[in-house]
Wavefront OBJ file of the C-alpha trace (Angstrom):
o trace
v -32.274 35.755 9.036
v -32.468 32.463 7.060
v -31.530 29.088 9.298
v -29.460 27.132 7.152
v -27.672 23.900 8.323
v -24.244 23.754 9.806
v -21.717 20.804 9.355
v -21.180 19.624 12.540
v -20.217 16.184 13.613
v -22.974 13.496 14.153
v -23.042 11.158 17.213
v -20.629 8.712 15.694
v -18.233 11.323 15.404
v -18.863 12.876 18.543
v -18.385 9.720 20.254
v -15.127 9.032 18.606
v -13.773 12.823 19.342
v -14.724 12.051 23.124
v -12.995 8.949 23.094
v -9.734 10.213 21.520
v -9.777 13.116 24.303
v -10.512 15.497 21.357
v -13.359 17.594 23.282
v -15.170 16.986 26.212
v -18.925 16.937 26.882
v -19.069 20.231 28.440
v -17.474 21.638 25.104
v -20.233 20.121 23.067
v -22.667 21.421 25.253
v -21.090 24.734 24.910
v -21.610 24.553 21.322
v -25.077 23.475 21.380
v -26.076 26.581 23.492
v -24.258 28.596 20.978
v -26.685 27.125 18.350
v -29.702 27.106 20.571
v -29.599 31.184 20.880
v -31.356 31.226 17.388
v -33.576 28.181 17.432
v -34.628 27.915 20.717
v -37.933 28.261 19.387
v -37.849 24.937 17.905
v -37.987 23.528 21.570
v -40.565 23.341 23.922
v -38.763 23.018 27.203
v -35.080 23.658 27.744
v -33.085 22.636 30.497
v -29.838 23.657 30.263
v -28.791 23.468 33.913
v -29.554 19.500 34.436
v -27.604 19.230 30.784
v -24.334 21.017 32.638
v -24.540 18.812 35.421
v -25.076 15.813 32.823
v -21.973 16.818 30.968
v -20.007 17.272 34.166
v -21.063 13.755 35.380
v -20.041 12.613 31.875
v -16.771 14.112 31.260
v -15.933 12.489 35.170
v -16.720 9.118 33.753
v -14.693 9.937 30.515
v -11.642 10.881 32.379
v -11.905 7.834 34.530
v -11.650 5.512 31.228
v -15.362 5.030 30.564
v -16.481 4.973 26.729
v -18.842 4.205 24.202
v -22.476 4.297 24.053
v -24.230 8.002 24.283
v -21.805 9.130 27.159
v -21.399 12.787 26.912
v -23.546 13.173 23.631
v -25.941 16.058 23.641
v -29.438 14.892 22.482
v -32.946 15.888 23.195
v -36.674 13.977 23.339
v -39.557 14.923 21.279
v -42.533 16.470 23.397
v -44.792 13.731 21.835
v -42.919 11.021 24.204
v -43.443 10.870 28.141
v -40.603 12.214 30.507
v -39.496 8.884 30.777
v -37.857 8.916 27.513
v -35.389 11.620 29.208
v -34.532 9.372 31.949
v -33.615 6.475 29.467
v -31.282 8.952 27.645
v -29.776 10.344 31.134
v -29.264 6.738 32.161
v -27.336 5.875 28.887
v -25.261 8.627 29.731
v -26.366 11.199 27.181
v -27.131 14.981 27.946
v -30.159 15.934 27.294
v -30.701 19.208 26.587
v -34.553 19.517 26.137
v -37.619 18.808 24.456
v -38.172 19.545 20.598
v -41.626 20.299 19.339
v -43.595 17.684 17.367
v -45.806 20.013 15.840
v -45.025 21.292 12.129
v -44.973 24.796 12.074
v -41.441 25.748 11.773
v -39.574 26.478 8.213
v -37.267 23.598 6.636
v -33.897 24.714 7.157
v -32.523 23.256 3.930
v -30.826 26.136 1.865
v -32.346 27.528 -0.947
v -35.996 27.180 -0.202
v -37.815 30.741 -0.726
v -39.310 32.101 2.229
v -42.863 31.838 1.756
v -46.238 31.691 3.805
v -46.882 28.731 1.596
v -44.272 26.404 2.459
v -44.808 23.170 3.850
v -43.823 23.358 7.405
v -41.760 20.631 9.139
v -40.964 19.958 12.903
v -38.871 21.579 15.536
v -37.353 18.331 15.736
v -35.645 17.461 12.531
v -35.154 21.179 12.532
v -32.715 20.660 15.959
v -31.088 17.717 14.222
v -30.198 19.331 10.804
v -28.881 22.524 12.223
v -26.440 20.837 14.160
v -28.213 22.145 17.825
v -28.174 18.216 18.705
v -26.949 15.034 17.169
v -30.401 13.242 17.830
v -33.627 13.237 19.274
v -36.207 10.340 20.616
v -39.244 11.103 18.700
v -42.633 9.170 17.937
v -43.266 8.926 13.823
v -39.712 9.861 13.418
v -40.014 9.451 9.744
v -42.223 12.178 9.520
v -45.972 12.074 8.569
v -46.391 15.252 7.688
v -46.069 17.457 3.587
v -42.396 17.129 4.782
v -40.567 13.911 6.171
v -37.136 13.468 7.651
v -35.492 12.970 4.664
v -36.747 15.717 2.835
v -34.816 17.829 5.522
v -31.813 16.057 4.516
v -31.889 13.699 7.881
v -32.823 10.333 8.977
v -35.891 9.281 10.861
v -36.507 5.719 12.175
v -39.333 4.254 13.793
v -38.744 0.780 15.464
v -41.799 -1.951 15.463
v -42.716 -0.492 19.279
v -43.091 2.969 17.698
v -40.311 4.559 19.599
v -38.079 6.197 17.118
v -35.016 8.247 16.684
v -34.007 11.217 14.512
v -30.399 11.534 13.535
v -28.316 13.261 11.017
v -27.048 9.856 9.401
v -28.251 6.269 9.401
v -24.869 5.410 11.174
v -25.603 7.988 13.616
v -29.390 6.819 14.142
v -27.760 2.952 14.573
v -25.457 4.609 17.122
v -28.038 6.043 19.492
v -30.298 2.746 18.976
v -27.105 0.692 20.031
v -26.693 3.106 23.123
v -30.027 2.478 24.015
v -30.147 -1.058 23.858
v -32.952 -1.418 21.096
v -32.879 -4.855 18.999
v -31.487 -4.113 15.623
v -29.086 -6.858 14.679
v -29.571 -7.925 10.794
v -30.057 -11.613 10.154
v -28.095 -13.324 7.563
v -30.404 -14.250 5.009
v -31.338 -12.904 1.474
v -33.478 -10.095 1.338
v -36.429 -9.289 -1.200
v -36.921 -5.622 -1.900
v -40.798 -4.404 -3.091
v -41.033 -1.029 -4.852
v -43.906 0.834 -4.913
v -44.948 4.153 -6.852
v -48.333 4.260 -6.023
v -48.617 3.478 -2.218
v -52.580 2.937 -1.124
v -53.768 4.398 -4.035
v -53.853 3.287 -7.800
v -54.269 6.956 -8.699
v -51.518 8.347 -6.929
v -49.248 10.720 -9.213
v -45.579 10.592 -8.434
v -44.025 13.415 -9.821
v -40.705 12.868 -12.442
v -38.050 14.016 -10.245
v -39.339 11.638 -7.134
v -40.097 8.738 -9.193
v -36.598 9.121 -10.905
v -35.306 8.896 -7.568
v -37.007 5.824 -6.753
v -36.232 4.046 -9.933
v -32.422 5.017 -9.208
v -32.733 3.370 -5.682
v -34.551 0.187 -7.093
v -31.335 -0.155 -9.273
v -28.630 0.386 -6.791
v -30.447 -2.130 -4.560
v -30.442 -4.636 -7.250
v -26.809 -4.631 -6.754
v -26.887 -5.421 -3.216
v -29.615 -7.812 -2.427
v -31.246 -10.845 -3.568
v -34.316 -9.450 -5.567
v -36.045 -6.211 -5.969
v -39.736 -6.574 -7.196
v -42.285 -4.146 -8.780
v -44.897 -4.596 -5.658
v -47.573 -1.940 -6.775
v -49.767 -4.795 -8.410
v -49.598 -6.642 -5.178
v -50.767 -3.465 -3.424
v -53.415 -2.648 -5.888
v -54.858 -6.342 -5.503
v -54.891 -6.197 -1.855
v -55.746 -2.462 -1.298
v -59.431 -1.943 -0.333
v -61.451 1.179 1.339
v -59.897 2.163 4.492
v -61.779 4.458 6.644
v -60.831 8.003 6.587
v -59.742 8.756 10.297
v -57.624 5.574 10.180
v -55.784 7.178 7.155
v -54.224 9.679 9.460
v -54.030 7.803 12.839
v -51.558 6.172 14.350
v -52.103 2.814 16.676
v -51.831 5.504 19.546
v -54.565 7.525 17.917
v -56.903 4.277 17.127
v -56.637 2.992 20.502
v -57.936 5.998 22.029
v -60.385 6.086 19.340
v -61.593 2.667 20.658
v -62.022 4.269 24.187
v -64.566 7.267 23.247
v -67.062 5.664 20.862
v -70.180 4.461 22.676
v -69.875 1.035 23.900
v -72.122 -0.830 21.416
v -69.788 0.128 18.485
v -66.712 -0.787 19.962
v -67.026 -3.992 18.893
v -67.607 -3.009 15.391
v -64.414 -0.587 15.616
v -62.319 -3.398 17.037
v -63.352 -5.371 14.041
v -62.512 -2.829 11.751
v -59.163 -2.253 13.168
v -58.246 -6.196 12.928
v -59.409 -6.344 9.159
v -57.320 -3.252 8.267
v -54.457 -4.696 9.821
v -54.828 -7.712 7.959
v -54.923 -5.824 5.226
v -52.190 -4.436 5.302
v -49.808 -7.190 6.431
v -51.056 -9.178 3.325
v -49.517 -5.972 1.357
v -46.111 -6.971 2.808
v -46.672 -10.519 1.139
v -43.527 -11.892 -0.378
v -40.994 -8.881 0.625
v -38.787 -8.009 3.633
v -38.789 -4.389 3.108
v -40.542 -2.081 1.102
v -39.264 0.951 -0.740
v -41.639 3.932 -1.406
v -41.617 7.857 -2.526
v -41.240 9.947 0.903
v -43.940 12.092 -0.786
v -45.392 12.590 -4.267
v -42.616 14.761 -5.445
v -41.419 18.191 -4.821
v -43.560 21.636 -4.940
v -44.866 22.639 -8.070
v -46.192 25.980 -8.735
v -48.858 27.664 -11.341
v -49.382 31.104 -12.012
v -53.112 32.486 -11.391
v -55.062 35.626 -11.837
v -53.869 37.234 -8.592
v -51.407 34.913 -7.202
v -49.555 31.633 -7.273
v -50.986 28.178 -6.526
v -48.350 25.970 -4.786
v -48.882 22.435 -4.756
v -46.592 20.546 -2.302
v -46.090 16.615 -2.498
v -48.239 14.449 -0.281
v -47.323 11.389 1.863
v -51.142 9.947 2.412
v -50.923 7.363 -0.102
v -47.558 6.205 1.579
v -47.138 6.988 5.351
v -50.438 4.618 6.048
v -48.297 1.531 5.530
v -46.253 2.457 8.527
v -48.599 4.201 10.050
v -51.589 2.220 10.591
v -49.271 -1.377 10.791
v -46.766 0.096 13.057
v -44.078 -1.842 11.138
v -40.338 -0.361 11.347
v -39.716 2.550 8.611
v -36.878 4.773 7.785
v -37.013 7.888 6.250
v -33.835 8.924 4.161
v -32.390 11.603 1.679
v -31.743 9.723 -1.572
v -31.208 12.128 -4.106
v -32.123 15.952 -5.309
v -34.554 17.846 -7.223
v -33.401 20.416 -9.885
v -33.149 23.122 -7.105
v -30.956 21.080 -5.025
v -33.745 20.217 -2.493
v -33.326 16.597 -0.616
v -36.037 14.007 -1.903
v -36.741 11.331 0.562
v -37.487 7.637 0.139
v -39.514 5.864 3.113
v -38.507 2.237 3.532
v -40.800 0.348 5.703
v -39.805 -3.195 6.759
v -41.726 -6.378 7.970
v -41.882 -6.681 12.146
v -38.623 -7.704 13.947
v -36.562 -6.408 10.967
v -35.087 -3.469 12.414
v -31.490 -4.443 11.584
v -32.214 -5.126 7.894
v -34.024 -2.095 7.558
v -30.946 0.152 8.652
v -28.509 -1.849 6.586
v -30.694 -1.082 3.208
v -30.881 2.317 4.284
v -27.474 2.887 4.837
v -26.695 1.805 1.347
v -29.084 4.129 -0.379
v -27.413 7.342 1.829
v -23.574 6.237 1.007
v -23.932 4.792 -2.478
v -26.067 7.672 -3.435
v -23.925 10.287 -2.077
v -26.984 11.733 -0.290
v -25.830 11.720 3.106
v -24.917 14.913 4.800
v -21.183 15.139 5.317
v -19.793 15.780 8.878
l 1 2 3 4 5 6 7 8 9 10 11 12 13 14 15 16 17 18 19 20 21 22 23 24 25 26 27 28 29 30 31 32 33 34 35 36 37 38 39 40 41 42 43 44 45 46 47 48 49 50 51 52 53 54 55 56 57 58 59 60 61 62 63 64 65 66 67 68 69 70 71 72 73 74 75 76 77 78 79 80 81 82 83 84 85 86 87 88 89 90 91 92 93 94 95 96 97 98 99 100 101 102 103 104 105 106 107 108 109 110 111 112 113 114 115 116 117 118 119 120 121 122 123 124 125 126 127 128 129 130 131 132 133 134 135 136 137 138 139 140 141 142 143 144 145 146 147 148 149 150 151 152 153 154 155 156 157 158 159 160 161 162 163 164 165 166 167 168 169 170 171 172 173 174 175 176 177 178 179 180 181 182 183 184 185 186 187 188 189 190 191 192 193 194 195 196 197 198 199 200 201 202 203 204 205 206 207 208 209 210 211 212 213 214 215 216 217 218 219 220 221 222 223 224 225 226 227 228 229 230 231 232 233 234 235 236 237 238 239 240 241 242 243 244 245 246 247 248 249 250 251 252 253 254 255 256 257 258 259 260 261 262 263 264 265 266 267 268 269 270 271 272 273 274 275 276 277 278 279 280 281 282 283 284 285 286 287 288 289 290 291 292 293 294 295 296 297 298 299 300 301 302 303 304 305 306 307 308 309 310 311 312 313 314 315 316 317 318 319 320 321 322 323 324 325 326 327 328 329 330 331 332 333 334 335 336 337 338 339 340 341 342 343 344 345 346 347 348 349 350 351 352 353 354 355 356 357 358 359 360 361 362 363 364 365 366 367 368 369 370 371 372 373 374 375
């Protein structure tokens, strides 16, 4: 049976329901358990006994008049993060259901995508959020570095400068979880300059027409709300140089491990190359506060061949190094749809310590484009 997303309240609405006494943490957990039945495979670990104890404690605190934060919300932690992340959520009052799978081997739950072996797969984390099992997940590389970013599944993936991230149903839900954890994401009161790139790190990138139109629409929309929107591709092309192949797919954590396993005489060279790459990527953001890029190069294309069909999926490789290598804050959000109704995402990357501005720009896109998932 094909999985389809359900219209469940997100973190913000669940908090309002709990505050009004319209529901309880135990009732929210019971709904999660019902939904979990057919989606247990997207979790690598589930501890319902601990979750029930947390829900009971949350209801006692709610009955005593405590409100706000993550109190009573059903959340999860991706298995790419240490178990200390579970403790952080529990300390904030959340009801932690378990650990979701970071592995991208699950079907995209977006309705209308045909079930074929060649479908690009997504992580268990985004499936758990998109199908309403939990209202949010703490994750690493939350914007999504595979073939289908978080926005391509109709959810929002946000990463801070430090690499910690949240996947939730809307930008408002992400901001709610971020505040509940005490992470810094307050926008500065200053004019913003937005850069737009359709090519990313490669001058040969072919962004397909549906995705190109979505990015152009986003640029036009943002020009009504921010100080300035500029074409940043010429600057990226002038600054872009050859990056080492392993570094194109690696993030800060992998690069640190790489520096430990190479022979000692070569470690200095590796450190120098990493430093040069970091300077190179830093220069790419000169003159802009936030960079808008396609989430991938475009929706899948099929070509009939003798004996079969060739399916070419959108690539993220020209764009994801801009936030993976730099460790800059980033967010993936749905900004439109293709002819088949499938979500088309954009990825926004901000300069360090501009998480508040980043979420503000993402919220404009989500609300004004009408692309967010209604509760």
